[in-house]
Short mmCIF file of the C-alpha atoms (twelve columns), coordinates in Angstrom:
data_MODEL
# 
_entry.id   MODEL 
# 
loop_
_atom_site.group_PDB 
_atom_site.id 
_atom_site.type_symbol 
_atom_site.label_atom_id 
_atom_site.label_alt_id 
_atom_site.label_comp_id 
_atom_site.label_asym_id 
_atom_site.label_seq_id 
_atom_site.Cartn_x 
_atom_site.Cartn_y 
_atom_site.Cartn_z 
_atom_site.pdbx_PDB_model_num 
ATOM 1   C CA . UNK A 1   -52.402 2.547   -126.660 1 
ATOM 2   C CA . UNK A 2   -51.553 2.699   -130.336 1 
ATOM 3   C CA . UNK A 3   -52.306 1.185   -133.720 1 
ATOM 4   C CA . UNK A 4   -49.809 -0.989  -135.595 1 
ATOM 5   C CA . UNK A 5   -49.782 -1.008  -139.384 1 
ATOM 6   C CA . UNK A 6   -51.476 -4.126  -140.735 1 
ATOM 7   C CA . UNK A 7   -53.619 -4.720  -137.618 1 
ATOM 8   C CA . UNK A 8   -57.304 -3.707  -137.426 1 
ATOM 9   C CA . UNK A 9   -57.450 -2.789  -133.738 1 
ATOM 10  C CA . UNK A 10  -55.369 -0.795  -131.311 1 
ATOM 11  C CA . UNK A 11  -53.099 -2.648  -128.900 1 
ATOM 12  C CA . UNK A 12  -50.544 -2.240  -126.128 1 
ATOM 13  C CA . UNK A 13  -47.069 -3.614  -125.641 1 
ATOM 14  C CA . UNK A 14  -48.213 -5.682  -122.653 1 
ATOM 15  C CA . UNK A 15  -51.054 -7.320  -124.622 1 
ATOM 16  C CA . UNK A 16  -49.086 -8.309  -127.717 1 
ATOM 17  C CA . UNK A 17  -46.210 -10.853 -127.341 1 
ATOM 18  C CA . UNK A 18  -44.835 -9.885  -130.763 1 
ATOM 19  C CA . UNK A 19  -44.492 -6.295  -129.668 1 
ATOM 20  C CA . UNK A 20  -42.731 -7.387  -126.476 1 
ATOM 21  C CA . UNK A 21  -40.220 -9.300  -128.600 1 
ATOM 22  C CA . UNK A 22  -39.700 -6.394  -131.007 1 
ATOM 23  C CA . UNK A 23  -39.115 -3.882  -128.190 1 
ATOM 24  C CA . UNK A 24  -36.426 -6.136  -126.703 1 
ATOM 25  C CA . UNK A 25  -34.565 -5.944  -130.019 1 
ATOM 26  C CA . UNK A 26  -34.156 -2.193  -129.371 1 
ATOM 27  C CA . UNK A 27  -35.281 -1.306  -132.874 1 
ATOM 28  C CA . UNK A 28  -36.182 2.219   -133.920 1 
ATOM 29  C CA . UNK A 29  -39.920 2.919   -134.109 1 
ATOM 30  C CA . UNK A 30  -41.678 5.548   -136.158 1 
ATOM 31  C CA . UNK A 31  -44.825 6.987   -134.542 1 
ATOM 32  C CA . UNK A 32  -47.445 9.354   -135.923 1 
ATOM 33  C CA . UNK A 33  -49.622 11.105  -133.336 1 
ATOM 34  C CA . UNK A 34  -53.252 11.031  -134.438 1 
ATOM 35  C CA . UNK A 35  -55.068 12.851  -131.643 1 
ATOM 36  C CA . UNK A 36  -55.232 13.735  -127.959 1 
ATOM 37  C CA . UNK A 37  -58.229 12.486  -125.983 1 
ATOM 38  C CA . UNK A 38  -57.676 14.622  -122.865 1 
ATOM 39  C CA . UNK A 39  -60.306 17.186  -123.872 1 
ATOM 40  C CA . UNK A 40  -62.824 14.487  -124.787 1 
ATOM 41  C CA . UNK A 41  -62.302 12.716  -121.474 1 
ATOM 42  C CA . UNK A 42  -62.791 15.932  -119.488 1 
ATOM 43  C CA . UNK A 43  -65.975 16.782  -121.377 1 
ATOM 44  C CA . UNK A 44  -67.318 13.261  -120.863 1 
ATOM 45  C CA . UNK A 45  -66.624 13.344  -117.118 1 
ATOM 46  C CA . UNK A 46  -68.225 16.792  -116.800 1 
ATOM 47  C CA . UNK A 47  -71.416 15.622  -118.517 1 
ATOM 48  C CA . UNK A 48  -71.455 12.374  -116.571 1 
ATOM 49  C CA . UNK A 49  -71.136 14.179  -113.224 1 
ATOM 50  C CA . UNK A 50  -73.566 16.985  -114.071 1 
ATOM 51  C CA . UNK A 51  -76.517 15.357  -112.219 1 
ATOM 52  C CA . UNK A 52  -74.381 15.314  -109.060 1 
ATOM 53  C CA . UNK A 53  -74.068 19.104  -108.967 1 
ATOM 54  C CA . UNK A 54  -76.484 20.931  -106.694 1 
ATOM 55  C CA . UNK A 55  -76.868 23.655  -109.311 1 
ATOM 56  C CA . UNK A 56  -77.794 21.242  -112.134 1 
ATOM 57  C CA . UNK A 57  -81.508 22.074  -112.145 1 
ATOM 58  C CA . UNK A 58  -80.837 25.821  -112.098 1 
ATOM 59  C CA . UNK A 59  -78.616 25.454  -115.158 1 
ATOM 60  C CA . UNK A 60  -80.905 23.178  -117.170 1 
ATOM 61  C CA . UNK A 61  -84.148 24.881  -116.081 1 
ATOM 62  C CA . UNK A 62  -83.371 28.590  -115.725 1 
ATOM 63  C CA . UNK A 63  -86.045 31.061  -114.684 1 
ATOM 64  C CA . UNK A 64  -86.580 34.528  -116.074 1 
ATOM 65  C CA . UNK A 65  -86.387 37.422  -113.647 1 
ATOM 66  C CA . UNK A 66  -89.399 39.658  -113.333 1 
ATOM 67  C CA . UNK A 67  -88.063 43.215  -113.147 1 
ATOM 68  C CA . UNK A 68  -90.301 45.285  -110.884 1 
ATOM 69  C CA . UNK A 69  -90.062 49.031  -110.377 1 
ATOM 70  C CA . UNK A 70  -87.792 48.698  -107.342 1 
ATOM 71  C CA . UNK A 71  -85.274 46.484  -109.175 1 
ATOM 72  C CA . UNK A 72  -85.426 48.741  -112.241 1 
ATOM 73  C CA . UNK A 73  -84.444 51.763  -110.159 1 
ATOM 74  C CA . UNK A 74  -81.475 49.867  -108.751 1 
ATOM 75  C CA . UNK A 75  -80.414 48.738  -112.230 1 
ATOM 76  C CA . UNK A 76  -80.626 52.254  -113.676 1 
ATOM 77  C CA . UNK A 77  -78.660 53.729  -110.790 1 
ATOM 78  C CA . UNK A 78  -75.928 51.103  -111.046 1 
ATOM 79  C CA . UNK A 79  -75.660 51.339  -114.852 1 
ATOM 80  C CA . UNK A 80  -75.393 55.129  -114.730 1 
ATOM 81  C CA . UNK A 81  -72.589 54.908  -112.190 1 
ATOM 82  C CA . UNK A 82  -70.691 52.235  -114.162 1 
ATOM 83  C CA . UNK A 83  -70.860 54.278  -117.364 1 
ATOM 84  C CA . UNK A 84  -69.443 57.346  -115.677 1 
ATOM 85  C CA . UNK A 85  -66.855 55.583  -113.502 1 
ATOM 86  C CA . UNK A 86  -65.483 52.981  -115.919 1 
ATOM 87  C CA . UNK A 87  -66.129 54.417  -119.392 1 
ATOM 88  C CA . UNK A 88  -68.644 51.757  -120.413 1 
ATOM 89  C CA . UNK A 89  -71.401 52.245  -122.959 1 
ATOM 90  C CA . UNK A 90  -75.071 51.832  -121.870 1 
ATOM 91  C CA . UNK A 91  -75.493 48.145  -122.930 1 
ATOM 92  C CA . UNK A 92  -72.219 47.129  -121.260 1 
ATOM 93  C CA . UNK A 93  -73.048 48.982  -118.043 1 
ATOM 94  C CA . UNK A 94  -76.591 47.572  -117.989 1 
ATOM 95  C CA . UNK A 95  -75.282 44.017  -118.489 1 
ATOM 96  C CA . UNK A 96  -72.883 44.336  -115.541 1 
ATOM 97  C CA . UNK A 97  -75.543 45.921  -113.341 1 
ATOM 98  C CA . UNK A 98  -78.048 43.158  -114.085 1 
ATOM 99  C CA . UNK A 99  -75.465 40.389  -113.558 1 
ATOM 100 C CA . UNK A 100 -74.583 41.771  -110.128 1 
ATOM 101 C CA . UNK A 101 -78.205 42.321  -109.050 1 
ATOM 102 C CA . UNK A 102 -79.657 39.212  -110.671 1 
ATOM 103 C CA . UNK A 103 -81.254 36.971  -108.008 1 
ATOM 104 C CA . UNK A 104 -80.864 33.973  -110.325 1 
ATOM 105 C CA . UNK A 105 -77.921 31.587  -110.362 1 
ATOM 106 C CA . UNK A 106 -76.413 32.856  -113.622 1 
ATOM 107 C CA . UNK A 107 -76.754 35.588  -116.227 1 
ATOM 108 C CA . UNK A 108 -76.544 35.233  -120.002 1 
ATOM 109 C CA . UNK A 109 -75.167 38.287  -121.792 1 
ATOM 110 C CA . UNK A 110 -75.941 38.062  -125.491 1 
ATOM 111 C CA . UNK A 111 -74.663 40.225  -128.320 1 
ATOM 112 C CA . UNK A 112 -73.379 40.024  -131.909 1 
ATOM 113 C CA . UNK A 113 -69.620 39.936  -132.579 1 
ATOM 114 C CA . UNK A 114 -67.896 43.258  -132.037 1 
ATOM 115 C CA . UNK A 115 -70.440 44.657  -129.579 1 
ATOM 116 C CA . UNK A 116 -67.960 44.709  -126.687 1 
ATOM 117 C CA . UNK A 117 -68.700 41.566  -124.702 1 
ATOM 118 C CA . UNK A 118 -65.030 41.092  -123.844 1 
ATOM 119 C CA . UNK A 119 -64.858 44.764  -122.866 1 
ATOM 120 C CA . UNK A 120 -67.781 44.014  -120.558 1 
ATOM 121 C CA . UNK A 121 -65.669 41.374  -118.810 1 
ATOM 122 C CA . UNK A 122 -62.908 43.941  -118.384 1 
ATOM 123 C CA . UNK A 123 -65.435 46.366  -116.870 1 
ATOM 124 C CA . UNK A 124 -66.712 43.593  -114.623 1 
ATOM 125 C CA . UNK A 125 -63.224 43.211  -113.129 1 
ATOM 126 C CA . UNK A 126 -62.974 46.951  -112.573 1 
ATOM 127 C CA . UNK A 127 -66.231 46.865  -110.639 1 
ATOM 128 C CA . UNK A 128 -65.324 43.818  -108.546 1 
ATOM 129 C CA . UNK A 129 -61.685 44.559  -107.720 1 
ATOM 130 C CA . UNK A 130 -61.648 48.353  -107.724 1 
ATOM 131 C CA . UNK A 131 -61.653 50.319  -104.480 1 
ATOM 132 C CA . UNK A 132 -65.165 50.662  -103.024 1 
ATOM 133 C CA . UNK A 133 -66.886 53.918  -103.889 1 
ATOM 134 C CA . UNK A 134 -68.829 55.954  -101.363 1 
ATOM 135 C CA . UNK A 135 -71.332 56.743  -104.102 1 
ATOM 136 C CA . UNK A 136 -72.212 53.157  -104.996 1 
ATOM 137 C CA . UNK A 137 -71.567 49.854  -103.246 1 
ATOM 138 C CA . UNK A 138 -71.005 46.645  -105.203 1 
ATOM 139 C CA . UNK A 139 -73.654 44.135  -104.086 1 
ATOM 140 C CA . UNK A 140 -71.289 41.123  -104.134 1 
ATOM 141 C CA . UNK A 141 -67.669 40.541  -103.140 1 
ATOM 142 C CA . UNK A 142 -65.406 38.046  -104.922 1 
ATOM 143 C CA . UNK A 143 -61.979 36.904  -103.835 1 
ATOM 144 C CA . UNK A 144 -61.466 34.353  -106.616 1 
ATOM 145 C CA . UNK A 145 -62.888 34.345  -110.129 1 
ATOM 146 C CA . UNK A 146 -62.571 31.715  -112.852 1 
ATOM 147 C CA . UNK A 147 -62.616 33.103  -116.398 1 
ATOM 148 C CA . UNK A 148 -62.974 30.644  -119.281 1 
ATOM 149 C CA . UNK A 149 -63.244 30.735  -123.062 1 
ATOM 150 C CA . UNK A 150 -63.540 27.936  -125.639 1 
ATOM 151 C CA . UNK A 151 -60.220 28.689  -127.364 1 
ATOM 152 C CA . UNK A 152 -56.694 29.628  -126.336 1 
ATOM 153 C CA . UNK A 153 -56.804 32.747  -128.519 1 
ATOM 154 C CA . UNK A 154 -59.978 34.002  -126.821 1 
ATOM 155 C CA . UNK A 155 -58.748 33.494  -123.262 1 
ATOM 156 C CA . UNK A 156 -55.322 34.964  -124.094 1 
ATOM 157 C CA . UNK A 157 -57.052 38.119  -125.352 1 
ATOM 158 C CA . UNK A 158 -58.803 38.495  -121.997 1 
ATOM 159 C CA . UNK A 159 -55.527 37.958  -120.103 1 
ATOM 160 C CA . UNK A 160 -53.802 40.502  -122.356 1 
ATOM 161 C CA . UNK A 161 -56.409 43.115  -121.454 1 
ATOM 162 C CA . UNK A 162 -56.232 42.438  -117.728 1 
ATOM 163 C CA . UNK A 163 -52.506 41.782  -117.201 1 
ATOM 164 C CA . UNK A 164 -51.652 45.449  -116.561 1 
ATOM 165 C CA . UNK A 165 -54.491 45.861  -114.077 1 
ATOM 166 C CA . UNK A 166 -57.811 47.714  -114.175 1 
ATOM 167 C CA . UNK A 167 -58.865 51.201  -113.170 1 
ATOM 168 C CA . UNK A 168 -61.226 51.753  -110.268 1 
ATOM 169 C CA . UNK A 169 -63.923 54.417  -110.000 1 
ATOM 170 C CA . UNK A 170 -61.289 56.926  -108.843 1 
ATOM 171 C CA . UNK A 171 -59.142 56.379  -111.942 1 
ATOM 172 C CA . UNK A 172 -56.403 54.546  -110.013 1 
ATOM 173 C CA . UNK A 173 -54.755 51.510  -111.600 1 
ATOM 174 C CA . UNK A 174 -55.414 48.357  -109.568 1 
ATOM 175 C CA . UNK A 175 -52.972 45.456  -110.214 1 
ATOM 176 C CA . UNK A 176 -54.494 41.992  -110.402 1 
ATOM 177 C CA . UNK A 177 -53.046 38.613  -109.501 1 
ATOM 178 C CA . UNK A 178 -53.804 36.676  -112.686 1 
ATOM 179 C CA . UNK A 179 -52.805 33.102  -113.517 1 
ATOM 180 C CA . UNK A 180 -53.176 31.547  -116.957 1 
ATOM 181 C CA . UNK A 181 -53.614 27.756  -116.733 1 
ATOM 182 C CA . UNK A 182 -52.899 25.640  -119.783 1 
ATOM 183 C CA . UNK A 183 -50.250 24.077  -121.971 1 
ATOM 184 C CA . UNK A 184 -47.339 26.516  -122.282 1 
ATOM 185 C CA . UNK A 185 -46.836 25.956  -126.014 1 
ATOM 186 C CA . UNK A 186 -50.496 26.892  -126.642 1 
ATOM 187 C CA . UNK A 187 -50.283 30.196  -124.736 1 
ATOM 188 C CA . UNK A 188 -49.497 33.407  -126.624 1 
ATOM 189 C CA . UNK A 189 -46.051 34.883  -126.019 1 
ATOM 190 C CA . UNK A 190 -47.590 38.144  -124.749 1 
ATOM 191 C CA . UNK A 191 -49.067 36.426  -121.705 1 
ATOM 192 C CA . UNK A 192 -46.669 33.524  -121.094 1 
ATOM 193 C CA . UNK A 193 -45.220 35.394  -118.128 1 
ATOM 194 C CA . UNK A 194 -48.596 34.889  -116.421 1 
ATOM 195 C CA . UNK A 195 -48.819 31.179  -117.224 1 
ATOM 196 C CA . UNK A 196 -48.774 28.973  -114.157 1 
ATOM 197 C CA . UNK A 197 -45.662 27.129  -115.368 1 
ATOM 198 C CA . UNK A 198 -43.875 30.401  -116.135 1 
ATOM 199 C CA . UNK A 199 -44.626 31.782  -112.667 1 
ATOM 200 C CA . UNK A 200 -43.618 28.525  -110.970 1 
ATOM 201 C CA . UNK A 201 -40.320 28.258  -112.874 1 
ATOM 202 C CA . UNK A 202 -39.438 31.801  -111.792 1 
ATOM 203 C CA . UNK A 203 -40.269 31.021  -108.165 1 
ATOM 204 C CA . UNK A 204 -38.572 27.630  -108.125 1 
ATOM 205 C CA . UNK A 205 -35.161 29.065  -108.981 1 
ATOM 206 C CA . UNK A 206 -35.093 30.806  -105.620 1 
ATOM 207 C CA . UNK A 207 -36.740 28.035  -103.601 1 
ATOM 208 C CA . UNK A 208 -34.681 25.012  -104.609 1 
ATOM 209 C CA . UNK A 209 -31.649 26.411  -106.436 1 
ATOM 210 C CA . UNK A 210 -29.288 24.059  -104.576 1 
ATOM 211 C CA . UNK A 211 -31.405 21.003  -105.484 1 
ATOM 212 C CA . UNK A 212 -31.402 21.996  -109.147 1 
ATOM 213 C CA . UNK A 213 -27.629 22.460  -109.093 1 
ATOM 214 C CA . UNK A 214 -27.148 19.074  -107.426 1 
ATOM 215 C CA . UNK A 215 -29.397 17.401  -109.999 1 
ATOM 216 C CA . UNK A 216 -27.329 18.848  -112.848 1 
ATOM 217 C CA . UNK A 217 -24.139 17.627  -111.163 1 
ATOM 218 C CA . UNK A 218 -25.575 14.124  -110.748 1 
ATOM 219 C CA . UNK A 219 -26.660 13.976  -114.388 1 
ATOM 220 C CA . UNK A 220 -23.196 14.981  -115.523 1 
ATOM 221 C CA . UNK A 221 -21.679 12.383  -113.216 1 
ATOM 222 C CA . UNK A 222 -24.062 9.776   -114.622 1 
ATOM 223 C CA . UNK A 223 -22.832 10.351  -118.176 1 
ATOM 224 C CA . UNK A 224 -19.209 10.119  -117.047 1 
ATOM 225 C CA . UNK A 225 -19.839 6.839   -115.238 1 
ATOM 226 C CA . UNK A 226 -21.662 5.389   -118.242 1 
ATOM 227 C CA . UNK A 227 -18.696 6.223   -120.429 1 
ATOM 228 C CA . UNK A 228 -16.216 4.658   -117.981 1 
ATOM 229 C CA . UNK A 229 -18.372 1.541   -117.668 1 
ATOM 230 C CA . UNK A 230 -18.605 1.153   -121.438 1 
ATOM 231 C CA . UNK A 231 -14.855 1.441   -121.720 1 
ATOM 232 C CA . UNK A 232 -14.293 -1.083  -118.922 1 
ATOM 233 C CA . UNK A 233 -16.647 -3.647  -120.435 1 
ATOM 234 C CA . UNK A 234 -15.046 -3.325  -123.860 1 
ATOM 235 C CA . UNK A 235 -11.599 -4.340  -122.612 1 
ATOM 236 C CA . UNK A 236 -10.346 -7.807  -121.813 1 
ATOM 237 C CA . UNK A 237 -8.213  -6.507  -118.973 1 
ATOM 238 C CA . UNK A 238 -9.557  -4.346  -116.121 1 
ATOM 239 C CA . UNK A 239 -6.138  -3.161  -115.066 1 
ATOM 240 C CA . UNK A 240 -5.858  -0.290  -117.564 1 
ATOM 241 C CA . UNK A 241 -8.128  1.525   -120.055 1 
ATOM 242 C CA . UNK A 242 -6.651  2.816   -123.266 1 
ATOM 243 C CA . UNK A 243 -8.863  4.000   -126.143 1 
ATOM 244 C CA . UNK A 244 -6.168  5.034   -128.629 1 
ATOM 245 C CA . UNK A 245 -2.677  6.489   -128.793 1 
ATOM 246 C CA . UNK A 246 -3.850  10.107  -128.458 1 
ATOM 247 C CA . UNK A 247 -6.228  9.640   -125.486 1 
ATOM 248 C CA . UNK A 248 -4.943  9.261   -121.934 1 
ATOM 249 C CA . UNK A 249 -7.304  7.937   -119.272 1 
ATOM 250 C CA . UNK A 250 -7.008  9.001   -115.657 1 
ATOM 251 C CA . UNK A 251 -5.413  6.040   -113.876 1 
ATOM 252 C CA . UNK A 252 -7.183  6.998   -110.664 1 
ATOM 253 C CA . UNK A 253 -10.558 6.399   -112.292 1 
ATOM 254 C CA . UNK A 254 -12.275 3.213   -110.997 1 
ATOM 255 C CA . UNK A 255 -11.729 0.334   -113.359 1 
ATOM 256 C CA . UNK A 256 -13.564 -2.430  -111.521 1 
ATOM 257 C CA . UNK A 257 -16.832 -3.042  -113.382 1 
ATOM 258 C CA . UNK A 258 -18.759 -3.978  -110.234 1 
ATOM 259 C CA . UNK A 259 -17.638 -0.786  -108.525 1 
ATOM 260 C CA . UNK A 260 -18.677 1.252   -111.530 1 
ATOM 261 C CA . UNK A 261 -22.104 -0.381  -111.596 1 
ATOM 262 C CA . UNK A 262 -22.607 0.307   -107.888 1 
ATOM 263 C CA . UNK A 263 -21.640 3.932   -108.379 1 
ATOM 264 C CA . UNK A 264 -23.909 4.150   -111.410 1 
ATOM 265 C CA . UNK A 265 -26.849 2.776   -109.425 1 
ATOM 266 C CA . UNK A 266 -26.231 5.243   -106.578 1 
ATOM 267 C CA . UNK A 267 -26.122 8.203   -108.951 1 
ATOM 268 C CA . UNK A 268 -29.342 7.060   -110.658 1 
ATOM 269 C CA . UNK A 269 -30.993 6.797   -107.252 1 
ATOM 270 C CA . UNK A 270 -29.822 10.307  -106.359 1 
ATOM 271 C CA . UNK A 271 -31.250 11.601  -109.652 1 
ATOM 272 C CA . UNK A 272 -34.565 9.831   -109.005 1 
ATOM 273 C CA . UNK A 273 -34.875 11.335  -105.528 1 
ATOM 274 C CA . UNK A 274 -33.781 14.767  -106.715 1 
ATOM 275 C CA . UNK A 275 -36.219 14.722  -109.634 1 
ATOM 276 C CA . UNK A 276 -39.084 13.674  -107.339 1 
ATOM 277 C CA . UNK A 277 -38.251 16.427  -104.855 1 
ATOM 278 C CA . UNK A 278 -38.191 19.059  -107.588 1 
ATOM 279 C CA . UNK A 279 -41.449 17.834  -109.142 1 
ATOM 280 C CA . UNK A 280 -43.166 17.749  -105.747 1 
ATOM 281 C CA . UNK A 281 -41.945 21.285  -105.147 1 
ATOM 282 C CA . UNK A 282 -43.348 22.363  -108.520 1 
ATOM 283 C CA . UNK A 283 -46.747 20.834  -107.697 1 
ATOM 284 C CA . UNK A 284 -46.851 22.545  -104.308 1 
ATOM 285 C CA . UNK A 285 -45.923 25.876  -105.879 1 
ATOM 286 C CA . UNK A 286 -48.621 25.446  -108.546 1 
ATOM 287 C CA . UNK A 287 -51.254 25.006  -105.857 1 
ATOM 288 C CA . UNK A 288 -49.869 27.975  -103.920 1 
ATOM 289 C CA . UNK A 289 -49.936 30.214  -107.002 1 
ATOM 290 C CA . UNK A 290 -53.549 29.257  -107.722 1 
ATOM 291 C CA . UNK A 291 -54.595 29.799  -104.121 1 
ATOM 292 C CA . UNK A 292 -53.128 33.312  -104.145 1 
ATOM 293 C CA . UNK A 293 -54.582 34.266  -107.549 1 
ATOM 294 C CA . UNK A 294 -57.554 36.599  -107.796 1 
ATOM 295 C CA . UNK A 295 -58.349 35.610  -111.376 1 
ATOM 296 C CA . UNK A 296 -57.662 32.193  -112.919 1 
ATOM 297 C CA . UNK A 297 -57.947 32.124  -116.715 1 
ATOM 298 C CA . UNK A 298 -58.116 28.995  -118.858 1 
ATOM 299 C CA . UNK A 299 -59.950 27.315  -121.698 1 
ATOM 300 C CA . UNK A 300 -63.124 25.388  -120.931 1 
ATOM 301 C CA . UNK A 301 -61.220 22.133  -121.326 1 
ATOM 302 C CA . UNK A 302 -58.395 23.225  -119.021 1 
ATOM 303 C CA . UNK A 303 -60.901 24.099  -116.292 1 
ATOM 304 C CA . UNK A 304 -60.953 20.351  -115.635 1 
ATOM 305 C CA . UNK A 305 -57.194 20.312  -115.046 1 
ATOM 306 C CA . UNK A 306 -56.088 18.436  -111.946 1 
ATOM 307 C CA . UNK A 307 -54.095 21.384  -110.600 1 
ATOM 308 C CA . UNK A 308 -57.268 23.523  -110.415 1 
ATOM 309 C CA . UNK A 309 -59.149 20.822  -108.525 1 
ATOM 310 C CA . UNK A 310 -56.260 20.587  -106.043 1 
ATOM 311 C CA . UNK A 311 -56.380 24.280  -105.151 1 
ATOM 312 C CA . UNK A 312 -58.065 25.352  -101.925 1 
ATOM 313 C CA . UNK A 313 -61.398 27.094  -101.771 1 
ATOM 314 C CA . UNK A 314 -64.037 27.662  -104.416 1 
ATOM 315 C CA . UNK A 315 -64.560 30.265  -107.105 1 
ATOM 316 C CA . UNK A 316 -67.280 32.724  -106.104 1 
ATOM 317 C CA . UNK A 317 -67.841 33.661  -109.733 1 
ATOM 318 C CA . UNK A 318 -67.324 31.958  -113.092 1 
ATOM 319 C CA . UNK A 319 -67.285 33.945  -116.342 1 
ATOM 320 C CA . UNK A 320 -67.436 32.169  -119.709 1 
ATOM 321 C CA . UNK A 321 -66.626 34.243  -122.790 1 
ATOM 322 C CA . UNK A 322 -68.108 33.140  -126.131 1 
ATOM 323 C CA . UNK A 323 -70.343 30.658  -124.292 1 
# 
């Protein structure tokens, strides 16, 4: 849908006969992109479907946790261990301890800018994915975690901190399988190698190299056939094709226009099938990469991306930075 200068409402080519006529004239059009409604649509659908979620009431009507002496002892013990094992300060360690021991559905960690909330997320990953310690057992186990932030810059900062892995309580570096979901041009160069499209493009070269090579060959052949067909149609005689005195055309090249059109159609069909095969392979690899990831990072808007909904299994934990 788009707006046309001089008209008060937006329209489509199918709905406006004048536009259908103008497009058949093959005129050049000048477009100015005003906005993208993808984010708005995802937010609208999320709000519309909120009542359908089983956890809706726990989100909209949260309950405070009454900390008794038994829970306080557990919190103090866990926080002390996290400070010593992962180099966290007391507020960061206490926040992680409470989040892990909280009987409620979710935990809100509040703090002014610069107090280390993002560092707390980094410590959280160390606790969850580090090797188990004999001294202290983590109360929950997570195989897949979704980490979100409202902006690309914020989520890229988290990915940048986690991309080289985290240290466990023994000081050993633990690599993490991280995937950054989102538009490639909006992802910072430092973490583009972890973008889902970047990972898939690296994998696809080895999986369907022959299909990619065949597609390139077909596209080159398509351009050659188009050129031959244009030359054939521009001549009165189909017996020989001569462009000028300096250019010599291969006499073995097909000169029959019908033959050229049939060949052109076949090559286009080969390109269509090859393109579909490659795109299907990309989609399958995207789902595979997400299924194998331990941590999926994206903006809040991108969390509604179709590729995430197509992945298998659920996320045991969701972390939202700058909520």
